[in-house]
C-alpha positions in Angstrom: 217.3 60.4 99.8 215.2 57.6 100.0 214.6 55.8 103.5 217.3 53.0 102.4 219.9 56.0 102.0 218.8 57.3 104.9 219.5 54.4 107.2 222.7 53.9 105.9 224.0 57.5 106.0 226.4 58.4 108.8 225.4 60.9 111.5 226.2 64.7 110.3 228.1 66.3 112.7 230.4 68.9 113.4 233.3 66.2 113.8 236.4 67.7 111.9 240.3 68.1 112.4 240.1 71.1 115.2 238.4 70.0 118.6 236.5 72.9 118.0 235.9 74.7 115.1 238.8 76.3 113.9 239.4 80.0 113.5 239.3 81.2 109.8 241.6 84.1 109.4 242.2 84.6 105.7 240.0 84.2 102.3 239.7 80.3 101.7 241.3 79.7 98.3 244.5 77.6 97.8 245.8 78.6 100.6 244.0 79.3 104.2 245.1 80.6 107.8 243.5 78.7 110.5 244.3 79.7 114.2 247.5 81.6 113.2 248.9 78.7 110.8 249.1 78.6 106.6 247.9 75.5 104.8 247.5 74.4 101.9 243.9 74.4 101.1 241.8 71.4 98.7 238.8 71.7 101.2 235.5 73.9 100.3 234.4 75.3 97.2 236.7 78.0 95.9 236.7 76.4 92.6 237.9 79.2 90.8 239.8 80.8 93.2 237.8 84.4 93.4 237.2 84.4 97.1 239.7 87.1 98.0 240.2 88.8 94.0 240.6 92.4 94.5 238.2 93.1 92.0 235.6 91.4 94.0 236.2 92.6 97.0 236.5 96.7 95.9 232.9 96.0 94.4 231.6 94.8 97.5 233.2 97.8 99.4 231.8 100.5 97.0 228.1 98.8 97.3 228.6 99.4 101.3 229.5 102.5 101.1 226.7 103.4 98.4 223.9 101.4 99.8 224.6 100.3 103.5 224.3 97.3 104.9 220.6 97.1 104.7 217.9 96.6 102.0 214.4 97.3 104.0 212.7 98.3 100.6 211.1 95.4 98.5 210.6 94.2 95.3 207.1 93.6 96.0 206.7 97.0 96.8 207.7 98.4 93.8 211.7 98.8 94.4 214.9 97.5 93.6 218.6 98.0 94.7 220.9 99.3 91.7 223.2 96.8 93.0 220.5 93.8 92.5 219.2 95.0 89.1 222.9 94.8 87.6 223.7 91.6 88.7 220.6 90.3 87.2 221.4 92.3 83.8 224.9 90.8 83.9 223.5 87.4 84.9 221.4 87.6 81.7 224.3 88.1 79.4 226.3 85.4 81.1 223.9 83.1 80.9 222.2 83.8 77.6 219.0 84.0 79.1 216.3 86.8 79.2 215.1 85.9 82.5 217.4 86.4 86.0 217.0 87.2 89.5 219.7 87.6 92.3 218.4 86.8 96.3 220.2 86.4 99.1 221.9 83.2 99.4 221.8 79.9 97.4 220.0 77.8 99.9 217.0 79.9 98.7 216.9 78.5 95.1 215.3 75.4 96.2 212.4 77.2 98.3 211.8 79.9 95.5 211.7 77.5 92.4 209.6 74.6 93.6 207.4 76.2 94.9 206.7 79.1 92.3 206.8 76.1 89.4 204.0 74.3 91.7 201.0 75.4 89.8 202.7 74.4 86.3 202.8 70.5 87.8 201.4 67.9 89.7 204.3 65.9 91.6 208.0 66.6 92.2 210.7 63.7 91.5 214.0 64.3 93.5 217.2 62.2 93.1 218.1 60.5 96.4 221.2 63.1 97.2 219.2 66.0 95.9 220.7 68.8 98.3 218.3 69.8 101.2 217.6 73.1 99.7 215.7 71.4 96.7 214.4 69.0 99.8 212.9 72.1 101.7 211.6 73.5 98.1 209.8 70.7 97.4 207.7 69.9 101.1 207.2 73.8 100.9 205.4 73.2 97.2 202.5 70.8 98.2 203.2 68.6 95.8 203.7 65.5 95.8 207.4 63.9 96.3 208.9 61.1 94.9 212.6 59.6 95.2 214.2 58.2 92.5 217.6 56.4 92.3 220.7 58.6 92.4 221.3 59.7 88.9 219.3 56.6 87.8 217.3 57.9 84.3 215.6 54.6 84.2 214.4 54.5 87.7 212.9 58.0 87.4 211.2 56.8 84.4 209.8 53.9 85.7 208.7 55.7 89.4 206.8 58.5 87.3 204.9 55.7 85.2 203.8 54.4 88.5 202.7 57.8 90.2 202.0 60.1 87.2 198.2 60.1 86.0 197.6 60.5 82.4 198.3 64.3 81.5 200.0 65.0 84.7 202.8 67.2 84.5 206.5 66.4 86.5 208.8 68.4 87.8 212.2 66.9 88.2 214.7 68.4 90.8 218.7 67.5 90.8 221.8 69.0 91.7 224.1 70.1 88.3 226.9 68.4 89.9 226.9 66.9 93.3 228.4 68.5 96.4 230.4 65.3 97.6 231.4 63.2 94.7 231.0 66.1 92.0 229.2 63.6 89.9 226.7 65.0 87.2 223.4 63.7 86.5 222.1 62.5 82.7 220.3 65.8 82.3 219.7 65.4 78.3 218.1 61.9 79.5 215.7 64.0 81.9 215.0 66.6 79.4 213.6 63.9 77.2 211.5 62.4 80.1 209.8 65.9 81.1 209.2 66.6 77.0 207.0 63.6 76.9 204.9 65.1 79.7 205.1 68.5 79.0 206.7 68.9 82.5 209.6 71.2 83.9 213.4 70.4 85.0 214.9 72.3 88.0 218.9 72.1 88.2 220.5 73.0 91.5 223.7 74.6 90.0 225.3 75.5 93.2 228.4 73.4 92.6 228.5 73.4 88.9 228.2 77.4 88.0 231.9 78.6 87.1 232.9 74.6 86.6 231.3 72.8 83.8 229.9 73.7 80.7 232.3 75.5 77.6 231.7 78.3 79.3 231.3 77.7 83.2 227.5 78.1 82.7 226.9 74.7 84.5 225.9 71.4 84.0 222.8 72.7 81.6 225.4 74.0 79.3 227.5 71.0 79.8 224.9 68.8 78.7 223.6 71.0 75.4 220.6 71.7 76.8 218.3 74.4 75.8 216.7 76.7 79.0 213.0 75.8 77.5 211.7 74.2 80.4 214.4 74.2 82.5 215.1 76.5 85.8 218.9 76.6 87.2 220.1 78.5 90.0 222.0 78.0 93.3 225.0 79.8 95.0 227.1 82.3 93.9 229.5 81.9 96.9 231.3 78.6 95.3 233.0 79.0 92.1 232.2 82.8 91.5 233.3 83.5 95.0 230.6 86.1 95.8 227.7 86.0 98.0 224.3 85.4 97.1 221.9 83.1 94.9 220.6 83.4 91.4 218.1 81.9 89.2 217.8 81.9 85.5 215.4 80.7 83.3 212.6 82.4 80.8 211.5 85.5 82.1 208.0 85.0 82.3 208.8 81.7 84.7 211.5 84.1 86.6 208.6 86.7 87.1 206.6 83.7 88.3 208.9 83.0 90.7 209.3 86.1 92.4 205.5 85.5 93.7 206.5 82.9 96.2 206.9 83.5 99.8 210.6 83.1 100.0 210.7 85.3 97.0 208.4 88.2 98.7 209.6 87.6 102.0 213.6 87.2 102.1 215.0 87.7 98.5 216.9 91.0 98.4 220.0 90.2 100.2 223.0 92.2 100.7 223.9 94.7 97.8 227.7 93.8 98.5 226.7 90.3 97.7 225.0 91.5 94.5 228.1 93.9 93.3 230.6 91.4 93.8 228.5 88.6 91.9 228.4 91.1 88.9 232.0 91.8 89.5 232.7 87.9 89.3 230.4 86.9 86.5 232.4 89.8 84.1 235.8 88.3 85.1 234.9 84.9 84.5 233.4 85.5 81.6 236.1 88.3 80.3 238.7 85.6 81.6 237.9 82.1 80.1 241.8 81.2 81.4 240.1 80.8 84.8 238.0 77.8 84.0 240.9 76.4 81.5 243.4 76.3 84.9 240.7 74.9 86.7 240.1 71.8 84.5 243.9 71.4 83.8 244.2 71.5 87.4 241.6 68.9 88.3 242.9 66.5 85.5 246.5 66.5 87.0 245.2 66.0 90.9 242.6 63.1 89.5 245.2 61.5 87.4 247.8 61.3 90.2 244.9 60.1 92.8 243.9 57.3 90.0 247.7 56.6 90.1 247.5 55.3 93.3 244.7 52.9 92.9 241.7 55.2 94.0 238.3 55.4 92.2 237.7 59.0 91.4 234.9 60.6 89.3 235.3 60.8 85.7 234.3 64.1 84.3 236.1 67.7 84.5 234.6 68.4 87.7 237.1 69.8 90.3 236.1 67.0 93.2 238.5 64.5 93.4 236.4 62.1 96.1 237.1 58.6 97.7 236.7 56.1 100.3 239.6 54.3 101.8 238.8 51.5 104.6 237.1 53.1 107.4 236.1 56.3 109.0 239.0 56.3 111.4 241.6 55.5 108.7 240.3 58.3 106.5 240.3 60.6 109.7 243.7 59.7 110.4 244.6 60.2 106.8 243.1 63.7 107.5 245.1 64.2 110.4 248.4 63.5 109.1 247.6 65.9 106.2 246.8 68.3 108.3 249.9 68.0 110.4 251.9 68.3 107.0 250.1 71.7 106.8 247.5 70.6 103.9 243.9 70.4 104.2 241.1 68.1 102.8 238.2 67.1 104.1 236.2 64.0 105.6 232.9 64.6 104.9 229.4 63.1 105.9 228.0 65.4 103.8 224.7 64.2 101.5 226.2 61.5 99.0 229.2 60.6 100.8 229.6 56.4 101.8 228.3 55.2 104.7 231.3 55.2 106.5 232.1 58.7 105.1 234.5 59.9 102.0 237.5 62.2 101.4 236.8 64.7 99.6 239.5 66.6 97.7 239.0 70.2 95.6 241.1 71.4 92.6 241.1 74.5 92.5 242.4 77.2 89.6 245.0 79.2 91.8 246.7 75.7 92.8 250.2 75.6 91.3 251.1 72.4 89.8 254.0 72.5 93.0 250.8 72.4 95.2 248.8 69.5 93.7 252.0 67.5 93.6 252.6 68.3 97.1 249.4 66.7 97.9 250.0 63.6 96.0 253.3 63.0 97.4 252.3 63.5 101.1 248.9 61.5 100.8 250.7 58.5 98.8 252.2 57.2 102.0 249.1 57.3 104.2 246.9 54.9 102.2 
């Protein structure tokens, strides 16, 4: 984030609808139980509603019984868990690539991808609202870092022109779908910019995986890009309802990523997470109706909010986020919805407005009646 954006951002605190963090006692999908009360949930990121799917849970239990909870044999010593090999094979099939790696948490993606690509580039260019993991990865790479205005390809081109010498190669790093507003960057234009300079594009697809693209492969698929000179990856704990992270791309590039400190030191993750991810990728591939239902629910939610005069992001993403008057007004709306048994997020996360934003997420397992209940309850609060 640029210094100006940082200066205007609200403090990111744990403030929320509970005086202390509410105790979550169930899966976190369309319905969630907190402190003994069931709520209709429009918070978080369980976009395909798979967090408690029986197939995923069974796969995780089977993997725990077979492999246990720890993974002490490291890949760089010549070992790899069978569960990890399976999920990497399934990821190659799902995304149509010849290279994939699985690791313990999506946050590692930036710390794996950017230092891994550093020898192939000369500077990293980050969207002002790029996720923290990308920023940490850029710092760990040792390359010069430059920010450009959020989703502004013209500003990016100008920053590159000012900072790159002839023959120097850029690495552009961005979210595929930004976590707060669900906005999508102009990846096709970014790809054209790197093509001119023999550079690389790194896309954190954590919130785009399972949501965007004709088959749910993310923002890279939605933009119609080939995987050449693109490394994509991120969390599988959102749409895919599993645990861990993946990176996908050309096999030679993925092999290069395995050589970095984060990949060598903390990559394997839990076998249960790998097994659940395998099960989820198969499920999403075999049941395209999940993605279709998510898009249908997102359209219903966004149309209803726009009908109230709210400005909502265009596109098929599941997020409907808006700013309404002041922070106290939005916190009052959140609290009133909670009293009615409905959870939404008052967000001060990266990309939120200076006074914060109300973030509402559609999920594939929401019913039309549940979406209408939210809209009817929200309308008189605005």
